[in-house]
N, C-alpha and C positions, 0 to 999 in steps of 0.2 A: 672136860667139860668145857664148852665154848663161852665167850662172854656172855653171849645173849641167854643161854641155859643157866649162867651161874646168875643173872639179873632176874630172871624169872623165878628161880628157887627163891631169892629171897622177899621177892615180892610176894610170893604164895606163904610165904613163912611170916609175912607182916600183916597180911590183911584176911578177916573173917570173911568179907564178902568177895564181890566180882574183882578180878584184877584190876588195880588203878596205876596206871604207870607214871612214875615222876617225870616232870617235863624234860630233866636232864638226861633220861633214858629213853627218849622218844624215838629216835633214829633206830635204835638197837631193838625195841620192842616190837616197833611197827615194821621194822625191815625196807624205812624209806626215809628219806631225808624231806625237810621243808620245800616247797616251791620257792619260786624268788620272790613272789609277793607276800607270801607266809614269813619268809625270813625278814623281808622289809618291816612288815607288820609287827613282828615281836620285836626287831632292833629298835624300832621308833618308839613301841612303847615301853621299852625298857629304860631307854636313855631319856626320853621325856618325864618319867617318872622320878627322876632325880634331876629335873629342871634343864635337862639340855634341851635345844630347840633343834627341829629339822626342817628344812627348806627343801622341795622337789622341785628340780628343774630338769629340763633337757639338755642334753651336753652341748647343743648350738647355741644356747642363751645362756649357761650358767653364769657368766660374768657380767649379765644384767641383774641376775639374783642377787650377785655379789654387791653391785652397785646398790641395790636396795637395801641391801643388809647394812651396809656402811651408813648409808644416808639415815637410815631408821633409827640407828644406833648413835648418830652424831659421831662417828669416827672420822678424824681427820689426820692421824698420824698409821699407817699401817706398816707392819715390819713384815717382810717376807724375803724368800730366795732369790736366784736370779736364773738357774739353770733348769730345775723342774719344768715341766710343760704346764703345770699349773701357775707357777709364778711368771710363767713368759707370757701366757694368755692375759692374767690378770693385769700386768705391767702395761700391757697393749691396749687394754681396753681403759684402764684407768689414766692413760698418760695426760689427758685433757681434763680428767674430773679434779674436784677440789679436795683432793686427797694426798696428803705428801705420802711417796713410798719411800720406807725407810730400809735401807740396805743393811743387811745381818752377815753379809761374809766380810767382816771385820774382826780384828784382835778383841775379845772382848773386854778386855782391860781397858781400851782406848773409847768404849761408849756403853760400860756399864751403867753409868748413872743415867744417860740418856734412857737407856732401855728401862730401867726403872721407873722414871719419872716422866715420860715423854711420850711413851707409846702407848697409842690407844688399843690397839689390837695385833695379833700376831696371825699371818695366814699360813696352812700349811696344806701340804699333801697328805693322803693316807694311804696304806698300802690295802685296806680292806677293813672289814667289821666282823663282828661274831654275832650273830643273831641270838643264841641261847642268853647271852650277858648282857646285851645292850652296849658292846665294848668297839671301840676303833683299835687299830692296830697301825702304828707308825714305825718308819724306820729312820730316826733322826741322822742326817749326814751333815758335813761342813756347810753346804747350802742350805739347809734346814735344820739348824740346830735345836736342841732340846728346849732352849731356853725361849724361842718364840712361842712355842706352845705352852709355857709354864709361867712366865713372866709378865705378860701385857695381861691386863684386866678381862679381855675379850680373846677367845681362840676361835677364829674360823677355820673350819678344817672341811676339805673336799672330798666326797667320796662317790665312787663310780658304785651304781647299784648291783652291779653284776659281780662284785667283788666282795658280797657279804656271803659269811660261810655258816653254816650251822653252829659249829661249836669250835671251842680253841682247837681240840684233836685235828678238826678238819683242815684248820690253817697249817698246823704242823703238818699234818700229811701233804697236803698240796703243795707246799711249798719246800718239801723235802729238808725240813729242819734235822730231821735225825742223822743227816750224813752232814750237814752243816749249820749247827745251830746259831742265831744270829747275836752278837753280843749286844745289840743296839736295840732290840726291839721294845717297843714302847706300847703298853695297853691304857686308854682312858675310856673311863665309863659314866662321864659327866663332868659338870663342873667341879671346882674344888669343894671339898668338905672335909674335915677333920673328924668329925663322927655323924652318924645318921643322924642323932637325936639333937643335932645343932646345926643342921645344914644351912637353914638361913642366915644364922648368926657369923657362921664360920667362913662363908665364901669370900674367897681372894686372900685367906692366909696364907695357904700352900699352892697357890695356883689361880688360874684364871676363875673370876666369879661369873662368867657366862662363857657357853660352850655354843656355837650355832655349827650344825652339819650341813652341808650344802651336797644333797643327793643328786647326782647326777644321771638321768635315764637314756635310753635310746630313744630317740624321737617318736616311735610308735609306742612305747609304752612309759612317758610321761606322766605323772599323776596329774591331777587338777591342783590348781593352785600355785602351778609353776610360772 
């Protein structure tokens, strides 16, 4: 029995009325995936439902959107890498801005106190996102260590619109994890929370209190508000 037939069988057994497919079985039951716009809409709906923020912009002007986010949130010290193109472009754009750029390619023991007490936000790239769950996925490196998305009170993540996949399975399949499972992959589904029932009270306890996702679109498909 195929996976599709097995899902349909379970659904028929559990409903007395017309077939109603759970969203998690969407692509199997309908035999198609979401369109790019559908993926983006679902991703944004999921991540904003847990107080994440989404800013849409085109690729050419994403650093202007970043500068606005930093100004709006009063960020004066931003931690970021050096090698990834996101960090390179951000450093160039913010060279003359009133924002101190904090280097993260240092021995953690040498700047641990500074990182916890004097950094306002961390900037990272992302490898993509998952529409079904509203999750980002990152692959931390020495240039973009895990701590810059975990320790500062604000995490600014840069996401390319065309890297959003339908499901986690699609991420695994697209990137060949079956033949080489990454040891450092990281899923992020919103700002810090220790329990859904205490979201507002618990922000900042085990991670950033705010998450801002800057979604970069091709020029022709950038959404209003960029």
